[in-house]
C-alpha positions in Angstrom: -2.6 -10.9 -4.9 -1.6 -7.3 -5.6 -1.4 -4.0 -3.6 -1.8 -0.5 -4.9 -0.7 2.4 -2.9 -1.6 6.1 -3.8 1.2 8.0 -2.2 -0.4 11.3 -2.9 -3.5 10.4 -1.0 -1.5 9.3 2.1 -1.7 11.7 5.0 1.1 10.2 6.9 -0.8 8.5 9.8 1.6 5.5 9.4 -1.0 2.9 10.4 -0.1 0.7 7.5 3.4 0.4 8.8 2.1 -1.1 12.0 0.3 -3.6 9.9 2.7 -4.7 7.3 6.5 -4.3 7.2 6.3 -3.5 3.5 5.3 -0.2 4.3 7.9 2.2 5.7 7.8 5.6 7.3 9.3 8.6 5.3 9.2 11.1 8.3 10.9 13.7 5.9 7.9 13.7 3.4 5.3 12.8 6.0 4.1 9.8 4.0 4.5 6.1 4.0 6.5 4.2 1.2 5.6 1.0 -0.3 9.0 -1.1 -0.3 9.4 -2.7 -3.6 6.6 -0.7 -5.2 6.8 0.2 -8.9 5.0 3.0 -10.7 2.8 1.7 -13.5 2.4 5.2 -14.7 5.6 7.4 -14.2 3.4 10.6 -13.9 1.3 9.3 -11.0 2.3 9.0 -7.4 0.8 5.5 -7.3 2.8 2.3 -6.5 2.1 -1.3 -7.0 3.6 -4.6 -6.1 2.7 -8.4 -5.7 1.9 -9.5 -2.2 3.7 -12.7 -1.1 1.4 -15.5 0.0 2.6 -15.4 3.5 1.9 -11.6 3.8 -1.7 -11.5 2.3 -3.5 -11.1 5.6 -0.9 -8.3 6.6 -1.6 -6.5 3.3 -5.3 -6.6 3.8 -4.9 -5.3 7.5 -2.7 -2.5 6.2 -5.3 -1.5 3.5 -8.1 -1.6 6.1 -6.2 0.5 8.6 -5.5 3.2 6.2 -7.8 6.2 7.3 -7.9 7.9 3.8 -8.2 4.5 1.7 -4.9 5.2 0.0 -4.3 1.4 -0.1 -6.2 -1.1 -2.3 -5.8 -4.9 -2.5 -6.6 -7.0 -5.6 -7.1 -10.7 -6.0 -5.4 -12.7 -8.7 -8.2 -11.9 -11.2 -7.8 -8.2 -10.7 -10.9 -7.7 -8.6 -10.5 -5.2 -5.6 -11.0 -7.0 -2.4 -10.2 -4.3 0.0 
């Protein structure tokens, strides 16, 4: 499973941080950060990382909690599931 976080879309409600500890508050920027996230495109403010098997449910909850759909979750086949 893989998670994708569009930091530019994030509005800093921090609901994701309550659902999964891989999301951290950046109070100075008013946005969340995805710990361990990598930028597939250096020109975009989008971060991705693998989701550990024991955190899959938390990652899905974080995506569902985001009020602006800045978080997407993909299965191992690359299909979006949240």
